[in-house]
C-alpha positions, 0 to 999 in steps of 0.5 A, spaced: 518 552 483 518 559 486 521 557 493 528 557 493 532 551 496 533 551 504 540 554 505 542 549 510 540 543 505 544 546 500 550 546 504 549 539 507 548 536 500 554 540 497 558 537 503 555 530 502 555 530 494 561 534 492 560 537 485 554 532 484 550 536 488 549 542 483 546 536 478 541 535 484 539 542 485 538 543 478 534 537 477 529 539 483 527 545 479 525 541 473 518 537 472 517 530 476 516 524 472 509 521 472 508 514 473 503 508 475 504 501 477 499 496 474 495 491 478 497 484 475 491 481 478 486 486 474 489 486 467 486 492 463 488 496 457 491 502 461 496 507 459 502 505 454 508 507 457 515 506 458 517 500 463 520 502 470 526 498 470 526 496 478 519 494 478 516 489 473 509 493 473 511 500 473 510 505 467 512 512 466 507 516 462 509 521 457 504 526 461 500 527 466 492 525 464 486 526 468 487 520 473 480 522 476 476 521 470 479 514 468 474 509 471 480 504 471 483 507 476 477 507 481 477 500 479 484 498 481 487 496 475 493 501 477 496 505 482 499 512 481 505 511 484 512 515 484 517 511 480 523 511 486 518 508 491 516 502 487 523 500 488 521 496 494 518 491 489 525 490 486 528 489 494 523 483 495 523 480 488 527 474 489 523 472 496 518 467 496 513 471 499 507 467 497 503 466 503 507 470 508 506 475 513 508 482 511 508 488 516 507 495 513 509 499 519 507 507 516 503 505 510 498 510 508 496 512 503 498 505 501 502 505 495 507 500 498 502 496 501 499 494 495 505 492 492 506 487 498 499 485 497 500 483 490 507 479 493 504 475 498 498 473 494 491 471 496 493 466 502 498 471 505 497 477 510 499 484 510 498 488 516 498 496 514 499 500 520 498 508 520 498 512 527 493 517 523 486 515 523 484 520 517 490 517 513 488 510 515 481 511 512 485 513 505 489 507 506 483 503 507 480 506 500 486 504 496 486 497 499 479 496 497 480 498 490 487 494 489 482 488 491 486 482 494 482 482 500 489 480 504 490 486 508 488 488 515 489 496 516 490 498 523 491 505 527 496 504 532 502 506 536 508 502 533 509 499 540 502 496 540 504 493 533 511 491 536 507 487 541 506 482 536 514 480 537 517 476 531 511 475 528 512 477 521 516 475 515 518 482 512 517 488 516 517 495 512 518 501 515 517 507 510 519 512 516 516 519 517 522 524 515 523 531 513 521 530 506 527 532 502 525 528 496 519 531 495 522 538 494 521 537 486 514 535 487 511 540 493 513 547 494 511 546 502 516 541 503 521 546 502 518 552 506 517 547 512 524 544 512 529 545 517 535 542 520 531 542 527 526 538 524 531 533 521 533 531 528 526 530 530 525 525 525 531 521 527 528 520 534 522 518 531 525 514 526 529 510 531 523 509 536 519 506 530 525 502 528 525 499 535 518 496 535 519 494 527 525 490 529 521 487 535 516 485 530 520 481 525 521 474 526 528 471 526 531 470 519 526 475 516 527 481 512 527 489 514 526 494 509 527 501 512 526 507 507 525 514 507 524 520 502 529 524 504 537 525 502 541 527 508 545 521 512 542 523 519 535 520 517 538 515 512 545 511 514 545 514 521 539 511 523 541 504 520 548 505 523 544 506 530 540 500 529 546 495 527 549 498 534 543 497 538 542 490 535 549 488 533 548 480 535 542 480 531 543 483 525 546 480 519 546 481 511 540 480 507 542 476 500 545 481 495 540 485 491 543 486 484 542 493 481 543 495 474 548 501 473 543 504 468 538 506 473 543 511 476 542 508 483 547 510 488 549 503 492 553 503 498 554 498 504 553 500 511 556 495 515 552 489 513 546 493 511 545 494 503 543 501 502 540 505 496 539 512 494 535 515 489 537 522 487 533 526 481 538 528 476 541 521 476 535 517 477 528 517 473 524 519 480 524 523 486 528 522 492 528 516 496 533 512 500 532 504 502 536 500 506 535 492 507 538 487 512 536 481 516 535 478 523 539 472 525 536 466 526 536 463 533 533 469 537 526 467 538 522 471 543 516 470 540 510 474 544 503 476 542 498 480 546 492 477 549 486 479 546 482 485 549 475 484 546 471 479 541 470 482 534 468 477 530 461 473 530 460 466 526 456 466 520 450 461 520 451 455 516 445 456 512 448 463 510 454 461 508 451 457 502 449 464 499 456 467 501 460 462 497 456 464 491 459 470 490 466 468 490 470 464 485 473 459 490 468 458 496 472 452 499 478 457 501 474 462 504 472 464 511 466 469 513 465 473 519 460 478 522 462 484 525 456 488 527 451 486 521 456 486 516 459 480 513 467 480 511 470 475 507 478 472 509 482 467 506 481 461 511 489 460 511 489 467 515 482 468 518 485 466 525 491 471 525 486 476 523 481 474 529 487 475 533 489 482 530 482 484 531 482 482 538 488 486 540 489 492 535 485 498 533 482 495 526 480 500 521 478 495 515 480 488 514 479 482 508 473 484 504 467 487 506 462 483 503 455 486 505 449 485 509 444 479 509 437 480 509 433 473 509 438 469 506 440 474 501 446 478 500 446 485 499 453 486 497 457 492 499 462 496 494 469 492 496 466 486 494 465 489 487 473 490 487 475 484 490 479 480 485 476 473 488 469 476 486 465 470 482 463 473 475 457 469 475 454 471 481 450 477 478 450 480 471 456 484 469 454 489 464 460 493 460 458 500 460 461 506 455 466 511 458 461 516 459 456 512 463 462 509 467 464 516 469 457 518 470 456 512 475 462 514 479 459 521 479 452 518 482 448 521 476 443 517 472 446 512 466 442 508 461 437 503 465 436 499 459 442 496 459 442 492 466 438 486 468 433 487 473 436 486 480 443 487 482 448 488 476 456 489 476 458 495 473 464 494 468 469 498 464 474 495 459 473 488 463 474 492 470 469 492 475 467 499 478 461 497 483 454 495 483 448 498 481 441 495 482 435 495 477 428 496 479 423 496 474 425 503 470 430 506 474 437 504 477 439 505 484 446 507 484 450 503 489 457 507 488 459 510 495 457 517 496 463 519 499 467 516 493 464 519 488 467 524 483 465 531 484 469 535 479 469 534 471 
């Protein structure tokens, strides 16, 4: 890094950490670790790496490969995610979340969302919200790649989400912050930091947490996190929450941490807190706090729907749609305009209610359009973990052909059957193509194509 650390930050950390601050400053001028998180629903021969201690799917890599040129990334076999932020998987590891509802209040670009998506299973539901529209589009792309089909991506002010009072089993707030934890990875994080920005973040964090707490059910768990070091945005905000909702806040079951991980653990009242400091832990700066809402505080509310979004699918068309999924008995299908979306039957009513009340960017799995009783599939269906692998031919292609497919350039036609085919690389579907005689119609979305080599 050529940009020095902000002087006010140095002073703040010396006051906070004492002699350990120098180790932090030194670490912030070294190269960050490279890490990924595997998708357990899409096992594939990805990169070999050293396990991340606090996440069973996390792996450290010895060097940073050209991820953009790896078809397995585009197929959702893994997610490139900083190791410290994978700690939320450890926080929720012992909770039985299969079928649960999780709210990811500040979700983009989707690293933690995809963890929650895995934890709740296909019969669960994750609401992934971000207030920035362009960021939700990137979030939706990552959700589609992950392929669980159990996420609703929304673009709403936190107050609109909070209106779903006491609706979620877990609420996670990865709050917008001053970004001190990014000082090693991003030079602009150093130049844009200021003490005034810290105070602005604190005010915003409190606003978001108030709505998050409103959305959490009694007995549910709140996970608050930032990528910063200072106690104003971290412990200070947690203390504010406990004062504001003193009668409702209780301790979560104790979360055990291996001392070898180097995580600084503490308790602020009933809240368990975890700090990741570069130089002590193998990851970037990160803070997390965990607490629960007391049982018996029921004030459940949900907003009335403002509009009808979904239309039913004709029963004759359902037979065609069921053909494309591995367990049609558990799926429900709805029309949004002329596109069919698929949902697990256990959550379709919940998704309907969300769609009628919030600004939904993407939900479930976009299956495609129906023409004369036949489905023209859309790209997310190819990436769906519930795709019926007998619906159409699956063709394994070489690495060269896979990359050319992702670039939307010509690939060898003879390997495909006439009609729709799934393009697969090392067992992972990366999209659809349609052979018509001696040519192939590459169905990979133009806006996702690889544009550089």
